C-alpha positions in Angstrom: -0.1 0.0 -0.5 1.4 3.6 -0.6 1.6 5.9 1.4 0.3 9.7 0.1 3.6 12.6 0.3 1.8 14.9 2.9 3.3 16.5 5.6 2.7 18.0 9.3 2.9 21.1 11.4 4.2 22.2 14.6 3.6 23.1 17.7 5.6 26.0 17.9 4.3 29.4 17.1 7.2 30.0 14.3 10.9 29.7 12.9 13.4 30.7 15.2 15.4 33.0 14.7 19.1 32.4 13.7 21.6 32.2 16.5 23.7 35.8 17.1 27.1 34.9 15.4 29.2 36.4 18.6 27.0 33.9 21.0 29.1 31.6 23.4 26.3 28.6 23.2 27.7 25.0 22.5 27.7 23.7 18.7 25.0 21.6 19.1 22.6 23.9 20.4 23.2 26.3 17.1 22.8 23.0 15.3 19.6 22.2 17.1 18.3 25.5 16.4 19.0 25.0 12.5 17.5 21.9 12.5 14.7 22.3 14.2 14.2 25.8 12.2 13.2 24.0 9.2 11.4 21.4 10.7 9.0 24.0 12.2 8.8 26.6 9.0 8.1 23.2 7.4 5.3 21.8 9.9 4.0 25.5 10.2 3.5 25.6 6.1 1.7 22.2 6.5 -0.8 23.6 9.6 -1.6 26.9 7.5 -1.2 25.4 4.1 -2.6 22.1 4.2 -4.6 22.2 7.1 -3.5 18.2 7.9 -5.8 16.6 11.1 -4.0 17.1 14.4 -3.6 13.6 15.1 -1.6 13.7 11.7 0.3 16.1 12.5 1.0 15.0 16.1 2.6 11.7 14.5 4.3 13.4 11.7 5.8 16.0 14.7 7.3 13.2 16.4 8.8 11.3 13.7 10.4 15.1 12.1 11.8 15.7 15.5 13.7 12.1 15.7 14.7 12.7 12.2 16.2 16.3 13.1 18.2 14.4 16.3 19.5 12.1 13.6 20.7 14.4 11.4 22.0 16.3 14.5 24.4 12.8 15.9 25.9 12.9 12.2 26.9 15.8 12.0 24.4 17.5 9.7 24.3 21.5 11.0 21.7 22.3 8.6 18.8 20.3 6.8 21.1 21.3 3.5 24.1 18.8 4.1 21.4 16.1 4.8 22.3 13.4 2.2 20.9 10.1 1.2 22.7 8.4 3.6 21.2 10.3 6.3 18.2 9.2 5.5 18.8 5.9 5.1 20.3 5.6 8.2 17.3 7.0 9.9 14.9 4.4 8.2 17.2 1.7 9.4 17.0 3.2 13.1 13.2 2.6 12.6 12.8 -0.3 11.5 16.0 -1.8 14.6 14.9 0.9 17.0 17.4 1.9 19.6 18.3 2.3 23.4 15.4 5.4 23.0 13.3 4.0 20.5 11.6 0.6 19.9 11.0 -0.7 16.7 8.3 0.9 14.0 5.9 -1.8 12.4 6.2 -1.1 8.9 3.5 1.8 8.0 4.6 3.7 11.1 8.4 3.7 9.4 6.5 4.5 5.6 4.5 7.0 7.4 8.2 8.9 8.8 9.8 8.1 5.8 6.5 10.1 3.4 7.0 13.2 6.7 11.1 13.6 5.7 10.5 13.0 2.1 8.3 16.4 2.6 10.7 18.3 4.6 13.4 17.8 2.0 11.5 18.7 -1.0 9.6 22.1 1.2 13.6 22.6 2.2 14.8 22.5 -1.8 11.3 24.9 -2.5 12.7 27.3 0.1 15.6 27.5 -0.9 17.2 25.7 2.2 19.1 22.7 0.5 20.0 22.6 -3.5 19.1 18.7 -3.9 16.5 16.5 -2.3 18.3 13.7 -0.8 14.9 12.1 0.1 13.7 12.0 -3.4 14.4 7.8 -4.0 14.4 6.6 -1.2 11.2 4.5 -1.0 9.0 3.9 2.0 9.2 0.2 3.8 5.9 -2.3 2.2 3.4 -3.2 4.8 3.8 -7.0 5.7 1.5 -8.4 3.5 -1.8 -9.5 5.2 -3.9 -12.7 4.8 -8.0 -12.3 3.5 -10.4 -12.3 5.5 -12.1 -15.6 5.6 -14.7 -16.8 7.4 -15.4 -20.7 8.7 -17.9 -22.7 6.6 -20.5 -22.9 9.4 -20.4 -18.9 9.3 -21.1 -18.6 5.5 -23.9 -21.3 6.6 -25.7 -19.0 9.0 -25.5 -16.3 6.8 -27.0 -17.3 4.3 -29.8 -19.2 6.2 -30.3 -15.6 7.6 -30.4 -13.7 4.1 -33.8 -15.0 3.4 -35.8 -14.9 6.3 -39.5 -14.5 6.0 -39.5 -16.1 2.0 -40.5 -12.6 0.6 -39.4 -11.4 -3.0 -36.3 -9.1 -1.5 -35.5 -11.6 1.1 -35.6 -14.4 -2.1 -33.1 -12.4 -4.0 -31.0 -11.8 -1.1 -30.5 -15.5 -0.8 -29.9 -15.9 -4.1 -27.2 -12.7 -4.7 -25.3 -13.9 -1.4 -25.5 -17.9 -2.5 -24.3 -16.7 -5.8 -21.1 -14.3 -4.4 -20.1 -17.0 -2.1 -20.9 -20.3 -4.8 -18.7 -18.0 -7.4 -16.2 -15.6 -6.1 -17.4 -13.4 -8.2 -17.0 -9.9 -6.6 -19.9 -7.7 -5.9 -19.1 -5.4 -9.3 -19.3 -8.9 -11.4 -22.6 -10.2 -9.5 -24.4 -6.5 -9.8 -23.7 -6.5 -13.5 -25.0 -9.7 -13.9 -28.0 -10.0 -16.7 -30.2 -12.3 -17.3 -29.1 -14.2 -20.1 -25.7 -14.5 -18.8 -26.7 -17.3 -16.9 -27.2 -20.6 -17.7 -28.3 -22.5 -14.9 -28.5 -25.9 -16.6 -24.9 -26.2 -17.2 -24.3 -24.0 -13.6 -22.2 -20.8 -15.4 -22.2 -17.9 -15.3 -20.4 -14.8 -17.9 -19.1 -12.2 -15.6 -17.6 -9.1 -16.8 -14.4 -8.8 -14.6 -11.4 -6.1 -13.9 -10.8 -4.5 -17.4 -13.6 -5.3 -19.5 -11.9 -9.1 -19.5 -15.4 -11.6 -19.2 -14.5 -15.2 -18.0 -17.6 -18.1 -17.1 -17.6 -19.4 -13.2 -19.5 -22.0 -11.9 -22.2 -21.8 -10.0 -22.9 -24.5 -7.5 -26.1 -26.6 -6.6 -27.0 -24.5 -3.8 -26.9 -21.1 -5.5 -28.0 -22.6 -8.6 -31.3 -23.4 -6.3 -31.5 -20.2 -5.4 -30.8 -18.2 -7.9 -33.3 -20.8 -9.6 -36.3 -19.4 -7.1 -35.6 -16.1 -6.9 -36.0 -15.7 -11.1 -39.1 -17.9 -10.4 -40.7 -16.2 -7.5 -39.1 -12.9 -7.0 -37.8 -11.1 -9.6 -41.2 -10.8 -11.8 -42.6 -9.1 -8.4 -39.7 -6.7 -8.9 -39.5 -5.9 -12.4 -43.3 -4.7 -12.3 -41.8 -2.1 -10.6 -39.4 -0.4 -13.2 -38.9 -1.1 -17.0 -38.0 -4.4 -17.6 -34.4 -4.4 -17.4 -32.3 -7.1 -18.2 -30.4 -7.3 -15.3 -30.5 -10.3 -12.7 -30.3 -8.7 -9.6 -33.3 -5.3 -9.5 -34.1 -3.1 -6.7 -37.6 -2.6 -5.1 -37.8 -0.3 -8.3 -37.6 -2.3 -10.7 -34.2 -1.0 -11.2 -31.0 -2.8 -11.3 -29.3 -3.3 -8.2 -26.4 -1.0 -6.4 -23.2 -2.7 -5.2 -23.8 0.1 -2.2 -27.3 -2.3 -2.1 -25.4 -5.0 -2.8 -23.5 -4.5 0.8 -26.5 -2.8 3.0 -28.4 -6.6 1.6 -25.3 -8.1 2.9 -24.9 -6.0 6.1 -28.2 -7.0 7.2 -27.9 -10.6 6.9 -24.6 -10.3 8.5 -26.1 -9.2 11.7 -29.2 -11.0 11.4 -26.2 -13.7 11.6 -24.2 -12.2 14.9 -21.2 -11.9 12.5 -19.1 -8.9 12.9 -16.6 -7.3 10.1 -18.4 -9.3 7.0 -17.9 -7.7 3.4 -18.6 -8.4 0.0 -14.9 -9.9 0.0 -15.2 -11.4 3.1 -17.4 -14.1 1.2 -14.7 -13.9 -2.4 -12.4 -14.5 0.3 -13.8 -17.3 1.5 -15.0 -19.2 -1.6 -10.9 -19.7 -2.3 -9.5 -20.1 0.9 -12.5 -23.1 1.3 -11.3 -24.1 -2.3 -7.7 -24.4 -1.5 -8.5 -26.2 2.3 -10.3 -28.8 0.0 -7.4 -29.4 -2.4 -8.1 -27.2 -5.4 -4.7 -26.0 -7.3 -3.9 -22.6 -6.5 -3.9 -21.9 -10.2 -8.0 -23.2 -10.5 -8.2 -20.8 -8.3 -6.5 -18.0 -9.7 -8.9 -18.6 -13.2 -11.9 -18.5 -11.1 -11.5 -15.7 -9.1 -10.1 -13.9 -11.7 -6.5 -13.3 -11.0 -4.2 -11.5 -13.8 -1.3 -13.5 -11.8 -1.2 -16.3 -9.6 0.9 -15.0 -7.2 -2.4 -12.7 -6.5 -4.1 -15.6 -5.6 -0.5 -17.0 -3.9 -1.7 -15.0 -0.6 -4.6 -17.4 -0.1 -1.9 -20.6 1.0 -0.6 -18.2 3.8 -3.6 -19.6 5.7 -3.6 -22.8 4.9 0.4 -23.4 5.5 -0.1 -21.6 9.2 -2.9 -24.0 9.5 -1.1 -27.1 8.4 1.8 -26.1 10.6 -0.3 -25.4 13.7 -1.4 -29.3 13.2 2.2 -30.7 12.5 3.4 -29.2 15.9 0.5 -30.3 18.3 0.3 -33.5 16.8 4.2 -35.1 15.6 5.5 -36.7 18.4 9.1 -35.4 17.7 7.9 -31.6 15.8 9.0 -29.9 19.8 12.0 -31.9 19.9 14.4 -29.8 21.9 16.9 -28.0 20.2 
């Protein structure tokens, strides 16, 4: 995830006056004053001209003070003396930590790099430096997170909660959620389906994915029955309120169900089922995870999901590997021998 290049504001009123040349202040006091003056000038600029949220400003203020301290320790008397090696040393210290600071996560370190890059762009623009040493320094990539999936039991509870009263809208909602989980389709692909894109006899649907690419996805028996019931008993009632659109899933006015409308369908079912933090992508992730847990090959799941690269799909296998490791560690007689 890339982090937007933004910056921060300070808690001081404005830039400090430069120290008197005749002053007998210690060298580090003058050093700190010069660096802090550049930092405060940048922070004040962002506070006034960019209007960042106070929480963001507080975080950036801490990051930039830490950066100024690193520069001072490395003998840089002004922001214009910093080089790329100083920026890299700062980044290394963020991830490794030191006696005064614990190591930062990749996300927090990325935020600090963004603040430093903004400071150096400001210094270059204001004539405080002749080059930008942070321009080519990349923020660390955040750790790859496993997609969220729910268990099969939770899926069944969710689907059962979609149609509590056997109404036309309830039949539609059950058909929508069964299709999302049964095919792994994206929510935009599901609401974009037309009736003639379905072949319930063969259990297939033609969906249009990212970039306008179409693919055929299988529809399981449960989804076939749910969609069939919706087409026979519910859609004719919903279509009466509209203009006979070819859309498969219709709203109460007979128009095509929107992504937001589908999201509300899922949220309502999740609340009735007592499930939290369930999104349309949760069903897609669960579809992929349950296939892999059942022995499906990664490349097959890749095709079903419509991923351009198999590496995108392989993130789902991380959960399976962790589960296997847990089973091995608790079951094998020599899994936890002394080392």
